[in-house]
N, C-alpha and C positions, 0 to 999 in steps of 0.2 A: 545799533545793536545794543540790547539791554545788557547791563552788567551782570556778571555771575552772582548768584544769590549769596555766596560766601563773602564776596566783596561788599555787597549791600549791607550785609549783617555785621561786618567787622566794626568793632568799636574799641579804641585803644584803652578805654576805661573799663572794659569787660573782657579782659584776656583770660583764656583758659590755660590749663597746664600743657596742652599740646603746643601752643604758641611759645610758652616759656621754654619748653624743651627744644623746639626747633622752629624759630620764627621765619625761616627763609622761604618755605612754600607760600606762606601768606604774603610776605613782602614781594615776592615775584608776581603774584596775582595782582596786588595793588599797583605795583610799578607798571605792569602791562595794561591794566584796565582803568585804574583810577589813581593816578600819581598824586593828585591833590584830593585827598580823601577827607570828607567832613565827618567828624564824630558827632554823636548825639548832643554833646554839650556845646556845640558851636566852634570847637577847636578844629584845626586842620592837621593832618598827618601827611608829610611829604616823603616820597620814596625815590624820586628821580634825582640823579646826581646834579644836573645843572640847576635844578630848583633849590636843592639843599645848599649848594655852594653859593648861589646868588643870595640867599637869605643870610648866610654867614658873613658874606662880604659887604652887604648893604648896611651902612652905618645908621640908617634909620630904624633898623631892627633892634629892639631893646632886649637886654638880658635881665634887667631888674625885675624881680618877682616878689616885691614886698607885699603887694596886694594879694597875689595868688597864694603866697606862703602864709599870710595872715589867715586866710580862709582854711588852708590845709592843716596848718600846725597850731594855730592859736598863738597866744603870747607865751613863749617858753624857750628853752635852750635851742631846739632845732630852728626856730624862727630867727633867734639871735645869730646863730652860726651862719645860716644860709643867706642872711641879708647883710652880713658883715664881711664875709670872706670874698675873695677875688671873683669867683666865677659868675655869681648872679648879680653883678653890678655893672654900671656903665660909666663912661667918662663923665666928669673928670675924676671921680673917685676911683674908678677902675684903673685909669692911667697912673694915678699916684701910687696905689697899692702895688700894681704890677711892677713899676719901676723899683719900688722898695724890695719886693720879693725877688726881683731879678738878681739881687746880690747873692742869692743862694745858688745861682746857676751860671756864674761867670766861668770863663774858660779855666781860671785858676782853681776855682772850687771843684769843677768837674775833674780837673787833673789830679786833685787831691783824692777824689773818690775812686778814680779808676783802679788804682792798685788795691784799694780796700774791696772793691767789687770782685776783682780777680781772686783775691785771697779768700773771700767768703765763698765764692763759687767752688774753689778747689776744696775747701774744708767740707762743704756740704756734699760734694761728690765723693770725697774720701769716705765719708760716713755711709755712703750707699754701696761701697764696694763689698761684694759678697753677700749682700742682704737678700737678694732674690726678688720676691714680690714685695712691692711697697706702694703706698699711696703717694703719688708724686706731688699732690697739692700740699699735704702736711709736711712731707719730708724735704721738699725743695722749693716749689713755686711760692709758697707762703713765706718761707724762712728767708729767702734772699732779699726781697724788698723790706722785710721786717728789720733785717740787719742794716740795710742801707739807710732807711729813714731814721733808724735809731742813731746811727752815726751823725746824721744831719741835724737831728734835734737834741742830741745828747741824752737820749732816754736810757736809764739804767737797765741792766740785764733783767732784773726782777719784774719789770713791767712789760717787757717785749712780747710775752705770750698773749697779752691782752689786745695788742694793736689790731689784729685782723677782726676781732669781735667788735671793737669800736668802729672800725671802718665799715664793715658790713651793716651794722645797725644804723649808722648815719646815712650811708648811701642807699640802703634799702628803703628808707623813708622817702626817697625821691621818685619811686615808682609812681606811675599815673594814679593808681588807686591803692590805698594802704589801709590796714586794719588798725584799730586802736592799740593793739598789742605792739605792732611794729612802730607806731608813733611813740609809744611810751619807751620802747627799747632804744629808739634813736635819741630821745630826750635824755635818758639815763647815760648813754654813751657820751654825749656832748658834755654833760655835767661832770662825769668822772674823769674823762680825759682832759677837760678844761682845767680841773683842779690840779691835776698832775703837771700840766704845762705851766700853770701859774707859778707853781713852786720852782720848776726848772728855769723859767725866765727870770724870776727874782734872784735865784742863785747865780745865774750867769751875769745878770746886771751888776751884782755885787762882786763877782769874781771873773771879770772878762778875760783874764790871762789864763784861765783854766780850761779853755775850749780844747777838745780833742781833734785829731785829724779828721777833716771832712765836715766838722760841725759848722752850722750856719747861724746858730742862735745869736751870736755876738753881732754878726753883720745885720741881722734883722732888727735887733734891739737898737743899735746905734746908727744904723744907716739913715741917711737923709735924702729927700728929694725936694728941691725948692724950699728948703728950710723946714720941711715937714717930716716928722718921725711917726711910726706906728704907735698908737696908744696901746695900753696893756690889753684891752679887750680885742683890738685888732690883731695884736700879736698872737693871742691865744687862738682866736678863730681862724687865722690864716695858717697857723701851725697845724691845726686840725685839717684844714684844706690841703696842706702839703702831705699830711699822712694819707688822706683819701686819694689825692691825685697820684701820689707816688707809690702807694702800697697796693690797694686792691686792683688797680688797672694793670700794674706790673705782675702781680700774682696771676691774673687772668691771661696776660700776654704769655707767660711761661707755660701755664697749663693748657691754654687754647692751642699753643704751638705744638706741644707734645701730642695732644689729642688729634690735631690736624694731620701731623706727620704719621701717626699710627694708623689713621684712617686712609692715608694715601701712601702705602709702603713703597711704591715706586719712587715717590718724591723723597721719602726718607733715605732710601738707598742712594739716590742721586746726590743728596746732600752729604752723606757719609763719604762718598767717592769724590766729591768736589767741594771741599770746605770753603773755597773762595766764594761759594754761593750763599754763605751765611748772611751777609747784609741783605741780599735779595729775599732770602727766606723770611727774615724778620719782617720785611715790608709786606710780604704775602700773608703772613700770619695776621698782621694788623688789618689788612684788607679783608681777608676771608672770614675772620672771626674777631671783629672789632670789639675790644673790651668795653668801650662805651658805645652803646647801640642807639641811644635816643638823646637828642638835645632839644633845646627850646628857645624860642624868641617870641617877642610881642611886636606885631606890626604897628608902628606909630604913624605910618602913612600907607596908602595903597601901594601894592607891589605887584607888578606884572610877571607872572610865571609862565611855564610852558603851555599849560592848557587853561589858563584863566587868571583873573585878578583876585588877589587877596586883599580885602578892604582893611583900612586902618582899624585898630582895636582888636584884631583877630589874634588869638593865641595860637602859635605854630609849634607843632612837634616835628622835629627833623629826624628822619630815619637814616642815621649814619650807616647802619647795616645794609639798608636797602640801596642807598647811593653807591656803596662800595661793591655792589653786585649788579650795577647797571650795565646791560650789554652794549649800550651805545658808547660806553667809555672803556669797558674791560672785555676783551675777547674771551669767550667761554667763562663767564664770571663765576659759574657754579663749580668750576674745577680748580683744584689746587695746582699752581704752576710757580715753582720757586725760581724759575728763570724769567718770570714776567718783568718786562722792562720796555717802556716806563711803567711805573705803577703809581699813578697820581691819586692814591686813596686819601680819604679825609678822616682817618681814624683819630688824628690829633686836631680835628676841626680846621678852620682856616679863618682868615680875617683878624679882627682886633683881638679875639679871644683864643687864638691859636695856642695850643698847650704849651705852658711855660717849661714843663719838664720833658718835652719830646726828645731832646738830645740825650738826657740822662736815661730815659727809658730805652732808647736805641742802644746806648752803651751797655746797659744791663742785658738786653736781649742778645746782642752780638757776642758778648763775652760768655754768657751762660750757654747759649746754643752751640757756640763753637767748641766749648770744652765738653759739653754733655754728649754730643754725637761722637766726638773723638773717644771719650771714655767708655761709652755704652753704645757701640754701633749696632748691636743686635737687640735693642730694646723692643719689647712687644707688649700688647695689651694683656692684662691679667685679671680681667673681670669687668663687670658692668660699671661704667662711670656714673656719677651723679652730678647733674647740672645744678647751679644755683637757681632757685625759683624766682628770678628777677627779670624784668623786662628792659630796664634801662641799662643794666650792666650784664655782660655775658661772661660766664666763667664756670668753673667746676667747684663743687664741694669736695668731691672725691674723684681721683683718677688712678685706678690701680694699674701698675705697670710691672713687667718682669724685666729686670736688668741683666 
């Protein structure tokens, strides 16, 4: 049977606004008809859960993108950042940096952060009392991770308002196809935030005893793995990585969750009446509206997948969003079900590169949604939301709600 024309015409490098607004109809068609989809440039886009999971767990699949990023970004700040930080590197460098960054996510550090998260959530919710209509993104979803990452990196109050702009500019440059304007914006964000971090790192190096509660800079600066410490450049670029990993994705977890619940009022009411379902609800948000939608790997050897073999040298795009709605894994995957259990989503990826901050993100989600639905059980939509025009990351620019 011939493929539907829309499937034949699909190309990840030529996405339209309809896909950016709602990618799921296209992902469903691809998953059902062409789960190993070849783009015009010779890259592959995978939408089937088992294929995506196999690629992530196969150690022969490379994350290093030095060559691809050289072509995409040229020699500049974005190239330096994405080839130095944790996510786009392979062992042994990846192993070393991951071990050193892990000091920021030890049980002791997370225990320090938990009361700060709770205090921040309460403060933000207090500010929303009696407000009426509000943009949930700017009033809460963006501000919570801004405060948390600021605690972790010791960022002064006067710079915190810039963090989401830095994060969006840097992450937006990772979309499959970008404009010169987006590239320049990303380079400027790396440069400006890098200069700020350089000063903060130097200050903490000279004053290690001055770290505040929840701060991890001292551990990152002085931590060692097999006699190796992070260089100044590695410290700067991996602190930027921590911002991106812990800020924009958590902002989207919060906003996507509220948007999901408002679109499924029966599930919102169920959550209000059964707060014990908060952990389940957080997992369903991560599955249904994964903040990270697309990942990448390079096949360094042939790999056999569900409907064919991907030859060595192929650049692979993994659809986390598609995999998390695969009907062979999830019953009624297009429906919201906060009682879903088990829920083996791969929003945090899997394998060697499983998200380092997954536990922290879940902490933030559980604390925030638990207190939000208790404080505002009658929350409603208050206007048309505005999605971020990105393919790799899914979230909102604006989400008007009535509290």
